[in-house]
TIRO-2110 file (N, C-alpha, C; in Angstrom, 1 decimal):
// TIRO-2110
20.7, -97.8, 13.1, N, 1, A
20.2, -98.5, 13.6, CA, 1, A
18.8, -98.5, 12.7, C, 1, A
19.2, -99.5, 11.1, N, 2, A
18.4, -99.4, 9.8, CA, 2, A
17.3, -100.9, 9.9, C, 2, A
17.2, -101.5, 11.1, N, 3, A
15.8, -102.4, 11.3, CA, 3, A
16.0, -104.0, 10.2, C, 3, A
17.8, -103.7, 9.7, N, 4, A
17.9, -105.0, 9.1, CA, 4, A
16.5, -104.9, 7.5, C, 4, A
17.0, -106.2, 6.9, N, 5, A
16.6, -107.1, 6.1, CA, 5, A
14.4, -106.8, 6.3, C, 5, A
14.2, -106.7, 7.4, N, 6, A
12.4, -107.1, 7.6, CA, 6, A
12.1, -105.3, 7.4, C, 6, A
13.0, -104.4, 8.4, N, 7, A
12.6, -103.5, 7.7, CA, 7, A
12.6, -102.3, 6.4, C, 7, A
13.6, -103.1, 6.0, N, 8, A
13.3, -103.1, 4.4, CA, 8, A
12.3, -103.2, 3.3, C, 8, A
12.0, -104.5, 3.6, N, 9, A
10.4, -104.8, 3.0, CA, 9, A
9.4, -104.6, 3.7, C, 9, A
9.6, -103.8, 5.1, N, 10, A
8.3, -103.5, 5.6, CA, 10, A
7.6, -102.0, 4.3, C, 10, A
9.2, -101.2, 4.3, N, 11, A
9.2, -100.0, 4.4, CA, 11, A
8.8, -99.9, 2.9, C, 11, A
10.0, -100.6, 2.0, N, 12, A
9.2, -101.1, 0.5, CA, 12, A
8.1, -100.5, -0.1, C, 12, A
7.2, -102.3, 0.5, N, 13, A
5.7, -102.5, 0.9, CA, 13, A
5.1, -101.0, 0.7, C, 13, A
5.3, -100.5, 2.3, N, 14, A
4.3, -99.4, 2.0, CA, 14, A
4.7, -98.3, 1.6, C, 14, A
5.7, -98.0, 0.7, N, 15, A
6.2, -96.9, -0.6, CA, 15, A
5.3, -97.4, -1.4, C, 15, A
5.6, -98.5, -1.5, N, 16, A
4.9, -99.4, -2.7, CA, 16, A
3.5, -98.8, -3.3, C, 16, A
2.5, -99.2, -1.6, N, 17, A
1.2, -99.4, -1.6, CA, 17, A
1.0, -97.7, -2.1, C, 17, A
1.9, -97.0, -1.0, N, 18, A
1.6, -95.8, -1.6, CA, 18, A
1.8, -94.6, -2.2, C, 18, A
2.7, -94.9, -3.4, N, 19, A
2.9, -94.8, -4.8, CA, 19, A
1.5, -94.9, -5.2, C, 19, A
1.4, -96.5, -5.3, N, 20, A
0.2, -97.0, -6.4, CA, 20, A
-0.9, -95.8, -5.8, C, 20, A
-1.3, -95.9, -4.6, N, 21, A
-2.7, -95.1, -4.4, CA, 21, A
-2.4, -93.9, -5.1, C, 21, A
-1.2, -93.0, -4.9, N, 22, A
-1.2, -91.8, -5.5, CA, 22, A
-1.1, -91.2, -6.7, C, 22, A
-0.8, -92.7, -7.9, N, 23, A
-0.9, -92.8, -8.9, CA, 23, A
-2.2, -93.2, -9.0, C, 23, A
-3.3, -93.7, -8.4, N, 24, A
-5.0, -94.3, -8.5, CA, 24, A
-5.5, -92.9, -8.2, C, 24, A
-5.3, -92.3, -6.9, N, 25, A
-5.7, -91.1, -7.2, CA, 25, A
-5.6, -90.0, -8.1, C, 25, A
-3.9, -90.0, -8.6, N, 26, A
-4.1, -88.8, -9.7, CA, 26, A
-4.5, -89.0, -11.0, C, 26, A
-4.8, -89.8, -11.5, N, 27, A
-5.4, -90.4, -12.5, CA, 27, A
-6.6, -90.5, -12.2, C, 27, A
-7.6, -90.8, -11.6, N, 28, A
-8.7, -91.0, -11.1, CA, 28, A
-9.4, -89.4, -10.9, C, 28, A
-8.1, -88.0, -10.7, N, 29, A
-8.7, -86.8, -9.9, CA, 29, A
-9.4, -86.2, -11.6, C, 29, A
-7.2, -86.6, -12.4, N, 30, A
-7.6, -86.2, -13.6, CA, 30, A
-8.3, -86.5, -15.1, C, 30, A
-8.8, -87.7, -14.8, N, 31, A
-10.2, -87.9, -15.7, CA, 31, A
-11.4, -87.4, -15.5, C, 31, A
-11.7, -87.2, -13.6, N, 32, A
-12.4, -86.9, -13.3, CA, 32, A
-13.0, -85.2, -13.5, C, 32, A
-11.4, -84.3, -13.6, N, 33, A
-11.7, -82.7, -13.8, CA, 33, A
-11.6, -82.3, -15.7, C, 33, A
-11.4, -83.3, -16.4, N, 34, A
-11.1, -83.2, -18.0, CA, 34, A
-13.0, -82.6, -17.9, C, 34, A
-12.7, -81.7, -18.7, N, 35, A
-13.9, -80.8, -19.0, CA, 35, A
-15.0, -81.6, -20.1, C, 35, A
-14.6, -82.8, -20.9, N, 36, A
-14.8, -83.7, -21.2, CA, 36, A
-15.9, -84.5, -20.7, C, 36, A
-15.6, -84.3, -19.5, N, 37, A
-15.9, -85.3, -18.7, CA, 37, A
-17.9, -85.2, -17.8, C, 37, A
-18.1, -84.2, -18.1, N, 38, A
-18.7, -83.4, -17.4, CA, 38, A
-18.8, -84.0, -15.5, C, 38, A
-17.9, -84.1, -15.4, N, 39, A
-18.3, -84.4, -13.8, CA, 39, A
-18.4, -83.7, -13.0, C, 39, A
-18.0, -82.4, -13.5, N, 40, A
-18.0, -81.6, -12.0, CA, 40, A
-19.2, -81.0, -11.5, C, 40, A
-19.2, -80.7, -10.7, N, 41, A
-20.7, -79.6, -9.9, CA, 41, A
-20.1, -78.7, -10.8, C, 41, A
-21.4, -77.5, -10.9, N, 42, A
-21.8, -76.4, -11.3, CA, 42, A
-20.9, -75.4, -10.8, C, 42, A
-20.8, -75.6, -9.5, N, 43, A
-20.0, -74.9, -8.6, CA, 43, A
-18.2, -74.8, -8.5, C, 43, A
-17.5, -75.8, -8.9, N, 44, A
-16.7, -76.4, -8.8, CA, 44, A
-16.0, -75.6, -10.4, C, 44, A
-14.7, -74.5, -10.0, N, 45, A
-14.0, -74.2, -11.3, CA, 45, A
-12.6, -75.1, -11.9, C, 45, A
-13.2, -75.4, -13.0, N, 46, A
-12.4, -76.6, -13.4, CA, 46, A
-10.7, -76.6, -13.8, C, 46, A
-10.6, -74.8, -13.4, N, 47, A
-8.9, -74.9, -13.9, CA, 47, A
-8.0, -75.0, -13.0, C, 47, A
-8.8, -74.5, -11.9, N, 48, A
-8.3, -74.5, -10.0, CA, 48, A
-8.3, -75.7, -9.4, C, 48, A
-9.9, -76.8, -10.3, N, 49, A
-9.7, -78.4, -10.0, CA, 49, A
-8.5, -78.9, -10.2, C, 49, A
-8.2, -78.2, -11.6, N, 50, A
-7.0, -79.4, -12.6, CA, 50, A
-5.5, -78.8, -11.9, C, 50, A
-5.6, -77.4, -11.0, N, 51, A
-4.7, -76.7, -10.1, CA, 51, A
-4.2, -77.9, -9.3, C, 51, A
-5.8, -77.9, -8.6, N, 52, A
-4.7, -79.1, -8.0, CA, 52, A
-4.5, -80.8, -7.6, C, 52, A
-4.3, -80.5, -8.8, N, 53, A
-3.5, -82.1, -9.4, CA, 53, A
-2.5, -81.6, -9.2, C, 53, A
-1.4, -81.0, -9.2, N, 54, A
-0.4, -80.4, -9.3, CA, 54, A
0.2, -80.7, -8.1, C, 54, A
-0.4, -80.1, -7.2, N, 55, A
-0.2, -80.0, -5.1, CA, 55, A
-0.2, -81.3, -5.2, C, 55, A
-1.8, -81.7, -5.0, N, 56, A
-1.8, -83.4, -4.3, CA, 56, A
-1.2, -84.3, -5.3, C, 56, A
-0.2, -84.5, -6.5, N, 57, A
0.4, -85.1, -7.1, CA, 57, A
1.7, -84.8, -6.6, C, 57, A
2.0, -84.2, -5.8, N, 58, A
3.2, -84.1, -5.4, CA, 58, A
4.3, -84.8, -4.8, C, 58, A
3.5, -85.3, -4.0, N, 59, A
3.7, -86.6, -2.9, CA, 59, A
3.8, -88.0, -3.8, C, 59, A
3.2, -87.9, -4.8, N, 60, A
3.3, -88.9, -5.7, CA, 60, A
5.0, -89.5, -6.1, C, 60, A
5.3, -88.0, -6.8, N, 61, A
7.2, -87.8, -7.3, CA, 61, A
7.4, -88.6, -5.8, C, 61, A
7.3, -88.3, -4.7, N, 62, A
8.6, -88.6, -3.7, CA, 62, A
7.7, -89.6, -3.2, C, 62, A
6.9, -90.3, -3.3, N, 63, A
6.6, -91.9, -3.0, CA, 63, A
7.9, -92.4, -4.2, C, 63, A
8.2, -92.0, -5.6, N, 64, A
8.5, -92.6, -6.0, CA, 64, A
10.1, -92.8, -5.8, C, 64, A
11.2, -91.9, -5.4, N, 65, A
12.4, -91.1, -4.7, CA, 65, A
12.7, -92.5, -3.6, C, 65, A
11.0, -92.2, -2.6, N, 66, A
11.0, -92.7, -1.8, CA, 66, A
11.6, -94.9, -2.3, C, 66, A
11.2, -94.9, -3.0, N, 67, A
11.3, -96.5, -4.0, CA, 67, A
12.6, -96.6, -3.8, C, 67, A
13.7, -95.6, -4.4, N, 68, A
14.9, -96.6, -4.4, CA, 68, A
15.4, -95.6, -2.8, C, 68, A
14.9, -94.4, -2.2, N, 69, A
16.1, -94.5, -0.7, CA, 69, A
15.4, -95.5, 0.3, C, 69, A
14.8, -96.3, -0.2, N, 70, A
14.5, -97.2, 1.5, CA, 70, A
15.5, -98.7, 1.1, C, 70, A
16.8, -98.4, 0.2, N, 71, A
17.4, -99.3, 0.0, CA, 71, A
18.6, -99.1, 1.2, C, 71, A
18.2, -98.0, 1.3, N, 72, A
19.6, -96.8, 2.2, CA, 72, A
19.1, -96.5, 3.5, C, 72, A
18.5, -96.4, 3.8, N, 73, A
17.6, -96.1, 5.4, CA, 73, A
15.6, -96.0, 5.5, C, 73, A
15.6, -97.5, 5.7, N, 74, A
14.3, -97.7, 5.7, CA, 74, A
13.9, -96.4, 6.8, C, 74, A
14.7, -96.3, 7.6, N, 75, A
13.8, -94.7, 9.1, CA, 75, A
13.8, -94.0, 8.6, C, 75, A
14.7, -93.3, 7.2, N, 76, A
14.4, -92.1, 7.0, CA, 76, A
13.4, -92.3, 6.4, C, 76, A
13.2, -93.4, 5.4, N, 77, A
11.5, -93.4, 4.5, CA, 77, A
10.8, -93.1, 5.5, C, 77, A
10.4, -93.5, 6.3, N, 78, A
9.3, -93.5, 7.6, CA, 78, A
9.4, -92.6, 7.8, C, 78, A
10.0, -91.4, 8.6, N, 79, A
10.3, -90.3, 8.7, CA, 79, A
9.5, -89.1, 7.7, C, 79, A
10.0, -89.8, 6.6, N, 80, A
9.6, -89.0, 5.3, CA, 80, A
7.8, -88.8, 5.0, C, 80, A
7.6, -90.7, 5.0, N, 81, A
6.0, -90.5, 4.9, CA, 81, A
5.6, -89.9, 6.0, C, 81, A
5.6, -89.6, 7.1, N, 82, A
5.3, -88.9, 8.2, CA, 82, A
4.9, -87.9, 7.9, C, 82, A
5.8, -87.1, 7.5, N, 83, A
6.3, -85.3, 6.4, CA, 83, A
4.8, -85.5, 5.1, C, 83, A
5.1, -86.1, 4.4, N, 84, A
4.2, -86.5, 4.0, CA, 84, A
2.5, -86.9, 4.4, C, 84, A
2.4, -87.5, 5.7, N, 85, A
1.1, -87.4, 5.5, CA, 85, A
0.9, -85.6, 6.4, C, 85, A
1.6, -85.1, 6.9, N, 86, A
1.5, -83.7, 7.3, CA, 86, A
1.8, -83.2, 6.4, C, 86, A
1.8, -82.9, 4.9, N, 87, A
1.2, -81.9, 4.1, CA, 87, A
0.0, -82.9, 3.6, C, 87, A
-0.1, -83.2, 3.4, N, 88, A
-1.3, -84.1, 3.3, CA, 88, A
-2.9, -83.7, 4.1, C, 88, A
-2.9, -83.4, 5.4, N, 89, A
-3.6, -83.7, 6.9, CA, 89, A
-3.4, -81.7, 6.6, C, 89, A
-2.7, -81.2, 6.4, N, 90, A
-2.8, -79.8, 6.3, CA, 90, A
-3.4, -78.8, 5.0, C, 90, A
-4.6, -78.0, 5.6, N, 91, A
-5.6, -77.5, 4.9, CA, 91, A
-4.8, -77.0, 3.8, C, 91, A
-5.1, -77.3, 2.6, N, 92, A
-4.1, -76.9, 1.3, CA, 92, A
-4.1, -75.9, 0.3, C, 92, A
-5.8, -76.2, 0.9, N, 93, A
-7.1, -75.2, -0.1, CA, 93, A
-7.3, -74.1, 0.3, C, 93, A
-7.8, -72.9, -0.2, N, 94, A
-8.2, -71.9, 0.6, CA, 94, A
-10.3, -72.2, 0.8, C, 94, A
-11.0, -71.8, 1.2, N, 95, A
-12.3, -72.3, 2.0, CA, 95, A
-13.3, -72.0, 0.7, C, 95, A
-12.2, -71.2, -0.3, N, 96, A
-13.8, -71.1, -1.6, CA, 96, A
-12.4, -71.1, -3.2, C, 96, A
-11.7, -72.2, -3.0, N, 97, A
-10.6, -72.6, -4.5, CA, 97, A
-11.6, -73.6, -4.9, C, 97, A
-12.9, -73.9, -4.8, N, 98, A
-13.5, -74.2, -6.1, CA, 98, A
-14.3, -73.2, -6.3, C, 98, A
-14.6, -72.6, -5.6, N, 99, A
-15.9, -71.3, -6.4, CA, 99, A
-15.4, -70.4, -7.0, C, 99, A
-16.7, -71.0, -7.9, N, 100, A
-16.6, -70.2, -9.4, CA, 100, A
-17.8, -68.6, -9.0, C, 100, A
-16.5, -67.3, -9.4, N, 101, A
-17.0, -66.2, -8.9, CA, 101, A
-18.3, -66.4, -9.8, C, 101, A
-19.0, -65.8, -8.5, N, 102, A
-20.5, -65.3, -9.0, CA, 102, A
-21.7, -66.6, -8.1, C, 102, A
-20.6, -67.2, -7.8, N, 103, A
-22.1, -68.8, -7.5, CA, 103, A
-21.4, -68.7, -5.6, C, 103, A
-21.9, -69.3, -4.8, N, 104, A
-22.0, -70.3, -4.0, CA, 104, A
-21.1, -71.2, -3.4, C, 104, A
-21.0, -71.0, -2.8, N, 105, A
-19.9, -72.0, -3.0, CA, 105, A
-20.9, -73.4, -1.7, C, 105, A
-21.7, -72.6, -1.3, N, 106, A
-22.7, -74.2, -0.9, CA, 106, A
-23.2, -75.1, -1.7, C, 106, A
-23.2, -75.7, -0.6, N, 107, A
-24.4, -77.1, -1.8, CA, 107, A
-25.5, -76.9, -1.7, C, 107, A
-26.2, -77.3, -2.9, N, 108, A
-27.2, -76.9, -3.0, CA, 108, A
-28.2, -77.4, -2.2, C, 108, A
-29.5, -77.3, -1.5, N, 109, A
-30.0, -77.4, -0.7, CA, 109, A
-30.1, -77.2, 0.9, C, 109, A
-28.8, -76.1, 0.9, N, 110, A
-28.5, -75.1, 2.4, CA, 110, A
-27.1, -75.9, 3.0, C, 110, A
-26.8, -76.4, 4.4, N, 111, A
-26.0, -76.8, 4.8, CA, 111, A
-25.6, -78.5, 4.7, C, 111, A
-26.2, -78.8, 3.6, N, 112, A
-25.8, -79.9, 3.5, CA, 112, A
-25.7, -81.2, 4.8, C, 112, A
-26.5, -80.9, 5.9, N, 113, A
-27.1, -81.8, 6.3, CA, 113, A
-27.8, -82.5, 6.4, C, 113, A
-28.3, -83.6, 6.9, N, 114, A
-29.4, -84.4, 7.0, CA, 114, A
-31.2, -83.6, 7.1, C, 114, A
-32.3, -83.7, 6.3, N, 115, A
-33.1, -83.5, 5.7, CA, 115, A
-33.9, -83.4, 7.5, C, 115, A
-34.5, -81.7, 7.5, N, 116, A
-35.0, -82.3, 9.3, CA, 116, A
-36.7, -81.9, 9.5, C, 116, A
END
């Protein structure tokens, strides 16, 4: 039960778009976390922010592999997309992942809620 040509076309399109989004996000995150960019808030640790690129970029590598696998088994590709989605849904970073020692991880101005 591979679904035929339509399943391959759908899985290929979905995987290609996912790969493109992954590449775009990776490039954007890389550019934002460059020390010269000066775009990180002061309470974010640049080293840990850049290390997150490796963890979150892992899906992009898998998407690239799925682009070839789609011609073998579109159903398996769909299942692996679900696995990747679970990987991203799970909280991969500890609460203080981006906090620098000695600085509060809370945003300036309190809890971040609307002023009352």
